[in-house]
N, C-alpha and C positions, 0 to 999 in steps of 0.2 A: 471445862475444856472448850476453847473457842475453835470453831471449824473455819479454816480459811476459806474466803469467798471463792466461788467458781469464777474462773477467768471469763472476762466479757467476751461474748462471741463477735469475732471480727468478720465483717462482710467482705466477701471477695471483691477485689478492686474491679471497677467497671471495665468492660472490654474496650480496647483502644478502637475507635472508629476507623473504618477503612480509609486510607488516603484518598484512593480512587477505586470505584467499583468496576472500572473498565480500563484495561491496558491495550491500546491499539499500536501494532507494530507493522511498519513497512518490512519488506523482505530485503531486497538487493541493497547492499551498502548499509544495512541497518541491523536486521536480525541475522542475516547470512554473512559469513566470512567470505573472502575472495574465492574460496574453493567450494562455495555453496553448501557449507556445513554450519552448524550451530554449536558453539562451544558448550561444554558440560557446565561451566559456571553460569551462563546465560539460561540454559535449561533449568538449572536448579533454582535460580532467581525466579523465573516464571512460574515454577512449581510452587514456590513459597508464596508468591502473590495469589495464585489460584487457590491454594490451600487456605489462605486467609479469607477467601470469599470473592476475590476479584475475577472478572471474566478476561480472557485473553482473545483478541480478535486480530488475525492477520489481514492487513489491508495492503494490497499490492496492485501495481500496474499490470502484472502478468495475468493473462487469461487462465481459466481454470485448467486447460490441459498442461500449461506450463507451471502450474502451482501444485497439482495434486501429489506429485512424487515428493515434494517437500513437506507437505501436511502429512502424508503417510509416514515419512521418517520421523516426524515429530510425535507420532501417535496422537495427532490432533483430531478431535471428533466434533469440533464446534463449528461455528459460523465463520466463514472467511469472505471478505470482500475482494473481488478479483476484477481484471479488466479495467482498472482505473475508476472503479465504481459501478461499471456496467453490470457486473454479475455478483449476486449474493449466493454463496454456495454453502450448503451443509455438507461439511467433510464427513461426518459420521454416517450420513444417510446417502452420500455420494449422488446428491441431486441438486439442481439449480432451484433456488427459491425465487429469484427474480433475474431477469436479463433484459438489457436495453440494447437495441440495435442502432446502427448509424444509417440514417437516410442516405441511400447510395446515390441518389440524383443530386442531393446537396453536397455530397462528398466529391462527386465528380466536378461540379461547378467550382467548389473550392479549389481542388487541385488545378483546374484550368486557370483560375486567377493567381494561384501561387506561381505556377510555371510561367505565366505571362510576366511575372514580376522578377523571378530569379533564374529562370531557364529550366531545362528538364530535370526531373527528380528521379531517384531510385525509390521503388515503392514496395511495400509488403502490406498484408491485411490479415487481420485475425478474424476467422469465421466464427459465428455464434454457435453455442452448444457445448455440451461436455466433451465432445470429440473433435470440436472445431480445429481445423488445420490453421497453421500460419503459412500463408501463401507468400512466396518470395519471388520477385522478378530479378532479371539479370542486373548485377551490379549492387544489389542491396547487401549490405553487410550485417549478418546475424551477430549480435553482441552478447547474447546471454548464454553462451556455451552450447553443449550438445543437446539442445532441445529440439523436439520434433518440429519439422517444417517441411513444406512441400514446394520445390522450385517449379515455376511456371515460365513459359516463354512469351506468352500473349498477356499483356496487362489487362485485356478485356475480361480474362478469367477472374479477375479480382472481384468482379460484380455479379458473378453467377449465382451466388447464394448470400443469405443475410450475413453481415459482418458487424463486429463490435467496434472496430477502429481500423484506420489506415495508418501505416508507419511511412515516414518520409525522410529521406536523406538526400544531401546535395553533394556533388562531386568536389566543391571547394569551400562552401560556406560552413562555419562552425555551428554547433548545435544551437547556442544562444542566438546567434545572428539569423539562422534559418526559422527558429520558432518566432522571433520578433517580426520578420518579414511576413511569414504565414498569418500571424495574428492581425497584422495591420491590413492585409487584403482580404482575408476570409473570416475574420473574427465574428462577423455577423451571420455567418452560415454554419460554422462548426466550432467546437472547442479546440484550442491548440495547447498541447502539453508537452513540456520537456521532461522526460522521465528518467533519463540516464544517458551516459555517453552513446552517442549515435542514435538516440531514440527520441525522435520528435513524433508526436502523435496527433492525428485528427480524430476528434470524438464527437458524439452527439452534443450540441450546443447545451451548456448548463451542467453537463455531467462532470463529476469530480469524485475523488476519493471521499470527500465529505458527503456527497449524495448517498453513496453505498453505505458508508459507515453509519449515517443517521438511520437508515432503513434497518441495518443490522442491529443497532443499539436499541431501536424500538421494539424488536423482537424479544430482546432480553430484558426489557423494562429498565433500561438504563438511559440516562440523559447525558447531554454534552457536558454539564457541569460535574458529571462523575468520571470524566475521561481524562486520561493522560495518553499522548500520542507521541510516537518516536518515528523520525524519518531522516532523510538525507538529501532529497531532491526538490526541485520547484513544484513537481506535482504533488508534493506533500503539504504545500502552503494552504489549500483549502482545508485539509484535515486539521491543521494547526489552528486555523481560524475557527473551526467548529468546536474543537475540544477545549476544555478548561486550561489545560497545560500542555504545551509543545516542547518536545526536547529534540534538538538538532544533534547529530553525531558530530564528532570532531572532523570527520571527512566530508561534511555536508557541503552543498552548494552554498555560496555566499547569500544568494536570495532567500534561502530557507533560514540560514543563521540570523538574518536580519529581522525575522518576524518571530523567531523562537523565544520562549520564555527562559530557557537555559540551554547550554551546550554541554554535552557529555563527552566520554572518550569515544574513540572511533569503533567502528564495528569489528575491527581486529583486535581491540583491546577491551571487549566486553562492556561497551558503553551502556547498553541497556541493563545489564546486571549491576553496574555501578549505582544507577538510580534506583532500581528496584530493591537492591539490598538496603539502601538508606531508608526507603519508604516502608518496606514490609519486613525488614529484619527485626529480630527480637530487641526490644528496648529502644527502638528508633521510631520517631514520629515524622509527620509530613513536614 
């Protein structure tokens, strides 16, 4: 009697390599919907990516005091890049890992040059630290909803303590026009960034989201070549330049779309989830 041969042992298929080890997402206009919430679909897509082994880093222009409540709502306990790259924040430990401040003398000189070019500005400033207030002078319009800010009457109070950035608005110029004029006359003193509607910022020269993201990624042992980044505004351009793959939202500024590797659906239509489901979903590759 012949015994049937044992079936050959089949080796398990090799694990599919991670498309990206790091997922970097902007907040406003990207991860957040218009009501400052994150959809269940996007939460699930991020959870799938992190379960596969990728890290998720929030990279936002908001300073830490304007970001913490969102990170808490996400149950986010990793590293976040805040303040346009000025702050690297450990959400789980509630502490700043790095923080860069704006030279107030240079900022004052830059403001003088800008106002000499375009006329008086409305001003606000983000003070340094975990509890740093956003100081707002008369006329400045807060655009980011019911976030903590302190109204002041004397613009001189802006300089009373270390700050991460100055916000500028003009009574008649649009954001792009104001940012362009500010960059032309003060770009050798400060960085000028347009971060959203009504949000033109003066930053330490050379600082950007890419600066903070590179520091955060180094802590995680991840490289630019391992990174996919999502954003919607011109302040995300340096981050796209640093990351291997940049994804602009459908609602993104034209300047960002021009340098993006691809464009996804809008923040209201789960654009991040659309891409992450394709990359990290079962049976799908990069």
